[in-house]
Structures are given as structure tokens and as C-alpha cells.
N, C-alpha and C positions, 0 to 999 in steps of 0.2 A: 594524735594518730601515731602509732608506733611505726617503725621502719618496715616491718613485714606487711602491714595493712596498706602502707603507702605504695609499696611495690605491687601488690595485688591490684590496687586501684588503678595505677598507671598501666599495668598489663591489661586490665579490663577495658580501659579507654582505648588503648592501642589496638586491641583485638576488635573492638566495635568499629573503629575507623577502617581497619583493614577489610573487614567483612563488607562494610558499606561501599568502600572504594572498589572492591573486587566485583561487586554487583554492577557498578557503573562501567567498569572496564569490560565485562563480558558483553555488554550491549554493543561494544565496538566490533566484537567478533561474531556474536550470535544475535542477529536482529530479528525479533519475533513479530515485527510489524512491517507493513509495506506502505510506502507513501507513493501516491500516484498523481501525476499531472498529465493532462491530455492537451495536445495541440491539434486543432482541427484544420487540416489543409484540404479537406474534401469539399465537395459542393453541397453537402448535406448539413443541416443544422442539428446538432446533437442536443437532446433534451434530458437525457438521463443515462447513467452507466451503473450497472449493478452486477452482482454475483448471483448466478443461478445454480441451484442444487443439481447434482448429476441426474436425479430422477425427475427434475423439473417441478418438484413439489414446493420448493421454497425459493424465495427471491429476496435479496437484500440490496437496497439502493446504496451505492457507494458515492457516486458523484451526481448531484442533483442540479448542477449548473446548466444553463443553456449556453452551449458553446457554438457560436456562429463561425462561418468560414473565416479563417485567418486569426481566430481567437484561441486563447489558452484558458484552461480551467484553473481554479485555485488548486493548491496541493491538498489532497485528502489522505488521511492515514487511517488504516484499519489493521487489526491483528490477524492478518491472513498470510500464511506461508504455506505453500503447497501448490497443487494443480487444481485449477478452477475453470468454470465456464463463465465467460464474461458476456453480458448482454448489453448491447449499445442500442438505445432507442433514439431514433431521429424523428423529425416531423412526418416523414413518409413511411418508414419501415423500422423493423427491429432486426438487428444483426447479432449473431452469436459467434463467439470465438471460443472454440473448444480446446481443452488441454493447454490452457495458458498457465505457465508456471511462474509463481512468485517466490523468491528466495529471501525476502525481507530486504529492507533498505529502500532506496529511492528509485522509482521507475518513471521514465518520461516517454509517453506513448505519442506517436504522431500518426494521425489518421489521414488517409488520402483516398481518392477514388481508384477503384480497380478497373481493369478493362471490361469486366462483365457487369459493371454498374453497382457492384457491391462496395463494401468498405475494405480498404487495405490498411494494415497497421504495421508499424515497426517501432522498436524501442531504440532510443538513442541515449 
């Protein structure tokens, strides 16, 4: 291999490494997926959590764990960034949270009882 071919080969390898590394680094700044874990501090047993389409026509299950009072779900990851309607199914009722915004990254949701008997949520 002559000197010019060797330089081109080295340049191509360095360029490939830089492109691969830059893709990994952008993940630190622009996270296109959301990881969600739920802690249930309410008196209700959660049996499913999913995303509901704005028009109600489509529903996708996100967490299918049974989360009893005092328990936490596993961490589930989906490629959702934006504003959604979250549907939480319990043994007794279904609850919807509208205009829930996910910006990517990890979210830790805590459910508790509200004064009106519904579910209250907060992110920590």
C-alpha cells in the first residue's frame, strides 16, 4: 500500500469513528425515547397504562404490570416524545390524563389518591 492509499484509509476509518461517535453523543442531548416507571401510592390497583390517540381511535399498551398499592412498575421504554393522553386502568375504573408532555429521557410518575376519589399524579 502506498503512502496516499494509507492516508486515505486512515482518514476513512477516523471519519467512520467520528460519525458513529457523534450519533452516540447526540443521544445525550436529543433523547427520542421516554422511559417510564410508576410508583403506586394510591389505594387502587393499577393493571395497565397506555397511550390513547387524541380521537380515541387507537390505544397502545405501555405498561402491562399489575402495580399494587406501595409497589413500583419496571421501567418501560417507548419512542414517544410529544403530548399524549395517558390512560391508566385500575381494577375499578379507567382514568385519563390529557395533555401529558414527554420530552424524552427518564420519567418517574407517582400515583396517589385525590380528594375527589380520582387518581392524582406527579413526576419526581
